[in-house]
C-alpha positions in Angstrom: 10.2 -4.1 17.6 11.1 -0.8 19.1 11.8 1.9 16.4 15.4 3.3 16.3 16.0 6.6 14.6 18.3 8.8 16.8 19.8 8.3 20.3 21.7 10.7 22.4 23.3 9.2 25.5 26.4 9.0 27.7 28.4 5.8 27.4 28.7 2.9 29.9 32.3 1.6 29.5 33.0 -2.2 29.7 36.5 -2.5 28.3 36.7 -6.3 28.2 37.4 -8.2 24.9 35.8 -11.4 23.9 32.7 -11.0 26.1 30.6 -14.1 25.2 26.8 -14.6 25.4 27.2 -16.7 28.5 28.7 -13.8 30.3 25.9 -11.5 28.9 23.1 -13.8 30.0 24.3 -17.0 31.9 22.8 -20.3 30.6 20.6 -20.8 33.8 18.3 -17.9 32.6 17.7 -19.4 29.2 14.6 -21.4 30.3 12.6 -18.1 30.2 10.7 -17.5 27.0 9.5 -14.0 28.0 11.6 -10.9 27.6 10.1 -9.4 30.8 12.6 -9.1 33.6 15.6 -10.3 31.4 17.5 -7.1 32.1 17.7 -8.0 35.7 19.9 -10.9 34.8 22.3 -9.0 32.4 25.9 -9.9 33.4 24.5 -11.6 36.5 27.8 -13.4 37.4 29.7 -10.2 37.2 27.1 -8.0 38.6 26.0 -9.8 41.7 27.6 -11.4 44.8 26.7 -15.0 45.7 24.1 -13.7 48.1 22.4 -11.7 45.3 23.7 -8.2 46.5 25.1 -6.0 43.7 28.9 -5.7 43.4 29.6 -2.1 43.9 32.7 -2.1 41.6 30.9 -3.5 38.6 30.0 -0.7 36.1 26.3 -1.6 35.7 25.9 -0.9 39.4 27.7 2.5 39.2 25.6 5.6 39.8 28.2 7.4 37.6 26.9 5.7 34.4 23.3 5.2 35.5 20.8 5.7 32.7 23.3 5.2 29.9 21.6 3.7 26.8 24.9 2.9 25.0 27.2 0.2 26.1 30.8 0.7 25.0 32.4 -2.8 24.9 35.7 -4.4 24.0 36.4 -6.2 20.8 34.6 -9.3 19.6 31.5 -8.6 21.7 28.8 -11.3 21.8 31.0 -14.2 20.8 30.2 -17.8 21.9 26.9 -19.6 21.6 23.8 -18.4 19.8 21.2 -17.1 22.2 18.6 -14.4 21.5 18.4 -13.9 25.2 21.6 -11.8 25.0 20.1 -8.8 23.2 16.8 -9.3 25.2 18.9 -8.8 28.4 20.7 -5.8 27.1 17.5 -4.0 25.8 15.7 -5.1 29.0 18.4 -3.2 31.0 17.8 -0.2 28.8 20.5 -0.3 26.3 19.6 0.7 22.7 23.1 0.4 21.2 26.4 -1.3 21.7 29.7 0.1 20.4 32.6 -2.1 19.7 35.3 -2.8 17.1 33.7 -6.1 16.1 30.7 -8.3 16.9 30.1 -12.0 16.5 27.9 -12.4 13.5 25.1 -14.4 15.3 24.9 -11.9 18.1 24.9 -9.0 15.7 22.0 -10.5 13.7 20.0 -11.3 16.8 20.5 -7.7 18.1 19.3 -6.2 14.9 16.2 -8.4 15.0 15.5 -7.2 18.5 15.9 -3.4 18.3 19.5 -3.2 19.5 21.9 -1.4 17.2 25.4 -2.9 17.1 27.8 -0.1 16.0 31.3 -0.9 14.7 33.9 1.8 15.0 37.6 2.0 14.1 40.3 1.5 16.8 41.1 5.1 17.2 37.5 6.1 17.7 37.0 3.2 20.1 39.8 4.4 22.3 38.7 8.0 22.1 35.2 6.9 23.3 36.8 5.0 26.3 38.8 8.1 27.1 35.7 10.2 27.0 33.7 7.8 29.2 36.5 8.0 31.8 37.2 11.7 31.7 33.6 13.0 31.2 31.2 10.2 32.3 28.1 12.4 31.7 29.2 13.5 28.2 26.9 12.3 25.4 27.4 11.0 21.9 24.6 11.2 19.3 23.7 8.2 17.1 21.8 8.9 13.9 20.8 5.7 12.1 19.6 7.4 8.9 22.9 8.9 8.2 24.8 6.0 10.0 26.9 8.3 12.1 28.0 8.8 15.7 28.7 12.3 16.6 31.2 12.9 19.4 31.0 15.9 21.8 33.6 17.8 19.8 31.4 17.6 16.7 33.4 14.9 14.9 31.2 12.4 13.0 32.2 8.7 12.6 30.3 6.5 10.1 29.3 2.9 10.9 28.1 0.1 8.6 24.7 -1.6 8.5 22.9 -3.5 5.8 20.0 -1.8 4.1 17.4 -4.3 5.2 18.2 -4.2 8.9 18.4 -0.4 8.7 15.0 -0.1 7.1 13.5 -2.5 9.8 14.9 -0.5 12.6 14.0 2.9 11.2 10.4 1.6 10.9 10.2 -0.3 14.0 9.4 -3.6 12.3 10.7 -7.1 12.3 11.0 -9.3 9.1 7.3 -10.2 9.3 6.3 -6.7 9.8 8.4 -5.6 6.8 6.7 -8.2 4.6 3.2 -7.1 5.9 4.0 -3.7 4.7 3.7 -5.0 1.1 0.2 -6.6 1.7 -1.4 -4.7 -1.2 1.4 -5.5 -3.7 1.3 -9.1 -2.6 -2.5 -9.2 -3.0 -2.3 -7.7 -6.5 0.3 -10.2 -7.5 -1.7 -13.1 -6.3 -4.8 -11.7 -8.1 -2.9 -11.5 -11.3 -1.8 -15.2 -11.0 -5.4 -16.3 -10.3 -6.7 -14.3 -13.2 -4.2 -15.8 -15.6 
């Protein structure tokens, strides 16, 4: 899993509430078991015309927000069915974090296991970030996972919640198995003690 410590980026605004996982990555792409190329299908039904050409008005196709690594989404992001392909598509496109006022639990957990940081902010901050993205599209915010803060361009810091285990995994760039393997010496010593007794 990709390590996450700090991130400085402009925001790509998608002010739509209740975006479900079928909109993030339509079901027809779920046959794939490889993450490679998954970003090409992110928001496919919103992003492309029937002939496969990009819809100029959709934000992912906008040169204004090109290169943004933080998606600023509406409330209740990632609701609907469980599919790990959703964070695969988001990270495959280049996003490292999503900011919203709430996330569906399954999507949130899948994101944390795939190196995508779901950041929950209060309504006032959420609106301020949308205003920023509209008024100054190239302005950046800074995310610091260790301190669990987002720093706005005016210097204001906003905290966000994350459980300790997920935070440790992201900071070290390891998944659950990698975390356990970090204790191989302790596990071996424990097993030796059981055998000896």
